[in-house]
N, C-alpha and C positions, 0 to 999 in steps of 0.2 A: 675181193671176196665178199659175198653178201652177208648182211647181219640179220640174224633171226631173232625175233621176239616171240617167246613161247610161254604158254601156261600149262603146267602139269598138276595132276592131282595124285596124291599118295593114297595108300590103302586106308589110312586113317581119316581120309576126307579132306585133308588140308591141301590148299592150292598155293602154288608158288609161280610167280611171273618173273622171267629172266630174259636177258639178251645175251647173244653169243654169235661170233663170226664162225660160219660153217661152210664147207665146200658143198655139201649135199644136204639140203634141208630135209628131204624125205628119208634119207638114210639116217640122219640124226634123230628124226622122230621115231624110226624103228628101234634105234639103239636105246632111246628113253623107255620105250615099251618093254624091251628086254630087261631093263633094270627094274621093272615092276611099277613104272609110273604110267598114269593115263594122260595122254596128250589131249588137253582140252581145246587148245587153239594154237595156231602158228601164223606168224605174219613176217614176211620178208621186208625189212626196212631198207629204203634206198640209201645209197652212199651219200653222205652229206657233201662230199667233195665234188659231186657231179655237177652242181650248180643248175642254173636255169637255162633251158635250151629253147631256141625259137624253131627248131627243125620239126618238132612234133614227133608223134609216135609213128612207127611203121604200120601201115594199114594191114589188118589181118588177112585180107585177100592176097596181098603180096607174099606173105609168109605161106599161105596155102599153096599158091602157085609154085613157090620154091620147093615145098615138100613134094608136090606132084612131080616136078622135074627131077628132084633128087631120087625119088623112087624109080623113075624110068631109067636114069643113068646107072644106078646100082644094079637094076635088073639086067642091064646089058652085060654085066660081069666085071665092071671096073671096081677096084678097091675103094673104100669109103673116102680116103684122103684125096684120091684123084677125082672122085665124083664131086667132092666139095669144091675142088678147083674149077671144074667145068661149070657147076651150078652157079658159082659166084661171078661168072663172066657176063651174064646178061640179066642182072637184077639191080634193084635200087642201090645207090652207092652206100647208104647206111647199112642195108642188109648185107652187101658184099663185105663191108668191114667186119660185121659180126661173123660172117661165114669164115673169113680168113682167121679170125680169132679162134673159132671152133677148130679149124685145121691145126693151128699152132698148138692148141691144148692136146689134141689127139696125138700129134707127133711127139709131144713131150711125155706121153704115156697116160693121159687122162682117158677115162671111158667116155663114150659118146654122150651118154645122158648127163654125166657130170659137166661136160663142156657146154651142153645146152642149158643146164641149170644156171651156169654163170652168166648167161645172157637172158635172165629171167624176164627182162622188160620186153623182149622180142619173142622168145619161145615160151609159150604158156605151159602150165603144169600138165595139160593133156598131152602135149608134144613130148615132154620129159618122160612121162609115165610110159608112153608108147615106145619111146627110144629104149627104155629099160627092158621092155618086153622084147623088142627087136633084137637087142644084144643077147638076151637069154635064149631066144629061139634061133637066131641066125638068119631070120627072114625079114631083114630090114625093108626090102622092096615091097613085100606084101603088106607089112604092118603100116608103113607110111602111105602106101596107096590107099588102104582102107581109111586111114586117118584123113588124108586129103579129100577123099570122096565124101566123108561125113561132114568135114568143115565146109565143103562146097554146098552141100545140102543145107547147112545152117545159114550160109550166106544167102542162098536163094530164098530161104524162109524169111529172113530179115528184109530182103528186097520186096517180097510180096506184101509184107506188112506196111513198109514205108510207101510203096507205090499206091497201095489202096488209100492211104491217108494224104498223099501229096496233092492230088487233084482238088479235093474239098478245101484243104488248107490254102491252096493257091487261089481258089475262087474267093475265099473269105479275105485274104490279104489284098486281092485286087479290088474287092468291094470297099474295103477300108481306105485304100488309097484314093479311089474315086470319090468317096464320101468326103475325105479331107480336102480334096481339090475343090469340090463344090462349096464346102464350108469356108474355105480360106480365100478363094479367088472368084467364085461365081456369085454366091449369095451377097457378099459385100457390095457388089455392083448395084444391086437392087435396093440396098439399105438407103442409098442417097435419095431414092424416089420418095420414101416416107419422110426423110428429113426436109425435102423441098416442099412437101405438102403439109408439113406440120401435123401429121396424123400418125398416131402410134398403131401398129398392127395388133391383132388379138388372136387368140386361139392357137392353131397349129403354126400359123405364120409368125406369131410372136415367139413361140418356142424355138423354131428353126432359126429365125434372125437373131434371137438372143444368144443361142448356142454359137452361132457364127461369130458374133461380136466378141464373145468370151474367148473363143479359140484364137481369133486374130490378135486380141490384146495379150494373150499369154503364150503365143506360139513359141517364143524363144525359151521360156522356162519349161514348157512341155517338151520341147526337143531335147533340152539338157537332161530333164528328168527321165525321158525315154531311153536316152543313151546310157545314163547311169544305171537305170533298172536292168537294161540288157547286160551291161558289164557285170553287175552284181549277180544276175542270174547265171551267167557263164561261170563266175567264180564259185557260186554255190553248187552248180552242177558237178564241178570237179571235186567237191568235198563228199566223201562217201556217206557221211551222216545225212547231209542235206539231200543228196541224190536219192538215198533210200527213203527219206520222208516224202519227197516228191513222187517217187514211183509208187509208194504205198497209197498216196492220195489218188493218183491216176487209176490204180487198180480197184478203187472203190466205186468208180464211175460205172453206170449200168452197162453200156455197150463196150467201152474200152476195157473194163475189168474182165469181161469174158474173153476178149482177145488176149489179154495178158496171161490168163490161166492156160489157154490153149497153146500159145507160143511157148510158155515155160514148160508145159507138159511135153510138147513135141521135142524141144531141145534136150531136156533132161533125160527123157526116156531113150532117145536116139543115141546120145553120147554114152549113156549107161550100157546100152547094147553093144556098141562098138568096142568099148573098153573091156567089158567082160568077155566078148567073143575073142579078143586077142590075148586073153590070159591074165589080165590085170585083176588082182584080188578085189573083192567087193569093197572092203573098207578103204583101200587106196583109190579105187574108182570113184567112191563117194567124195573123197577129199579133193580129187581133181575136179569133179562136177561142181563142187562148192564154189569154185572160182568162176564158173560159167553161169550159174543162176543169177537172176536179177537181184539188184540191191534190196528190193522189197521182200525177198524170200530167204535171204541169207540166215537170219535169226532162226527161222523155222527149220531150215536145212541143217543147221548146226545141231539142233535137237535130234533130228533123224540120225545123224552120224553118231551122236552119243548113245542112242539106243542100240545101234548095230555094234559099236565098239564094246559095249557091255554084254554082248552075247545075244541080243534080241534079233528078230527077223526084220528085214527091210520094211515089209508091209506093216509091222507093228509100229515102227517109227513113223511112217507116213500116215497111219491112222490117227496118231496122237496130235498131228498138226493138220491144219486146213491148207494144204499146199497143192495137192493133185486131186483131180476129180475122183469120185468113188469108184468109177469103172476102171480107171487106170490102176488104182491100188488093188482092186480085186484081180485084175489081170496079173499084176506082179506077184500077188499071193499065190496064184495058180502056178506061175513060173517057178517060184521057190519050192513049192510042194512037189513039182514034177522034175526038178533039177534042170529046167531049161529057162532059167531067168534071162539069159542073154537074148534068146530068140523071142521070148514073150515081150521083153522090153522093146525090142525092135518093132514088133507088130503093133504094140500100143503106141509107140512113137509115130509110126506111119498113120495110124488111125487118127491121132490128134492133128497131124499135119494135114490130112484130108479135111478134117472138121474145120481147121483154121482157114483153109483155102475157100471152103464154101461160105463160112461166115464173113470172110473178107469180101466176097462177091456180093453178099447181101448188104453189107454195110456200105459198099461203094454205090450200089444201085439205090440205096436209100438216102445217103448223105449228099450225093451229087445234086439231085433235084431240090433237096432242101436248101442247099447253099445257093443254087440259082434263084430260088424263090426269095431267099433272104436278100440277095443282091437286087433283084427286081423291086422288092418292097422298099429298100432304102432309096434307090434311084427314083422310084415313083413318088415317094414322100417328098423328096426334094423338088421334083417337077411340079407336084401339086401346090407346094408352098410358093414356088416362084409364080405359077399361074394365078394363084389367089392374090398374091401381092400386086400383080399387074392389073388384075380386074378391079381390085380395091382402089388403086390409083386412078383408073379410068372413071370409076364411079365418082370419085371426088372431083375429078376434072369436069364432069358433067354437072 
């Protein structure tokens, strides 16, 4: 049973933070609101008995594929229990174990969304929310098909961002390796020439040869330091506070910052559209999306949820924070005024997805040549230094 840490605010403004084991976190939050309390924040705490696992988390794409297959099987007319049996036959072993646990809970009398919520490390809040809608409407196949389609669009969007940045990063890493090879193995071969001639180099040659000597003398310490830095970076990335700080730093960069805003806008608006279109209430949809926004935007999004929870409009909450572009906020305002928020959010999400694709094309077209020039400049500098050293030795010999 998951343990929930939650903070509530009473009508007198006092806040209380408590922990409690609950079967249904969202249902428990609704119960608190019916008692007249305002739910400020909720956090599911992992079971301390679970220990450390080397198997890692199940990839979101695997879960998306499972949802797609489950919707198709249910659409054929099979009951949910039998559909889960079939869907678990050709999936990752860890996911198959979770699906069998879902089946056991359902057979024991648990609702589908309650069973999903017990597997919260695999099935995210958006899946749980959509399962609750599917149970209420009796259209599990349609709801999960729409959810799988939206998740696949999100995966494709992330792929476009990573693919656009992968090539320039590869070039820079390759250039760094070539530079290190020259500094550690090629340049030292020419250092002996100056030692034999008892003549110290100067200018660019002095700088290159001095840097090479320093790298050779400290290569073991630098290697250990590099590995330690990488390990600390990975540990820091797994900490929400550090990851949020790093993401906020990246979001401030000129070019990358605009990509962050467009990607966030596309994901937030598209997911809001699909949740509202399937009948999820606005406040619950926002709680689900809170788990999907980047770490750099969670604090601002929590303020938006507070505004809506207190009776304000969504566009009012978004206006109070610098989270979405002004055009997106304006479109959502029109959607609220016309009663077509789901459709308007979907159109705005598609708009920013198109904008992101165009910007990625521009960044790729610009960064690629810059990276190549950077590599050529470094290699050229090394070659010039080597040629100057050879010429200077020849002059001394004459």
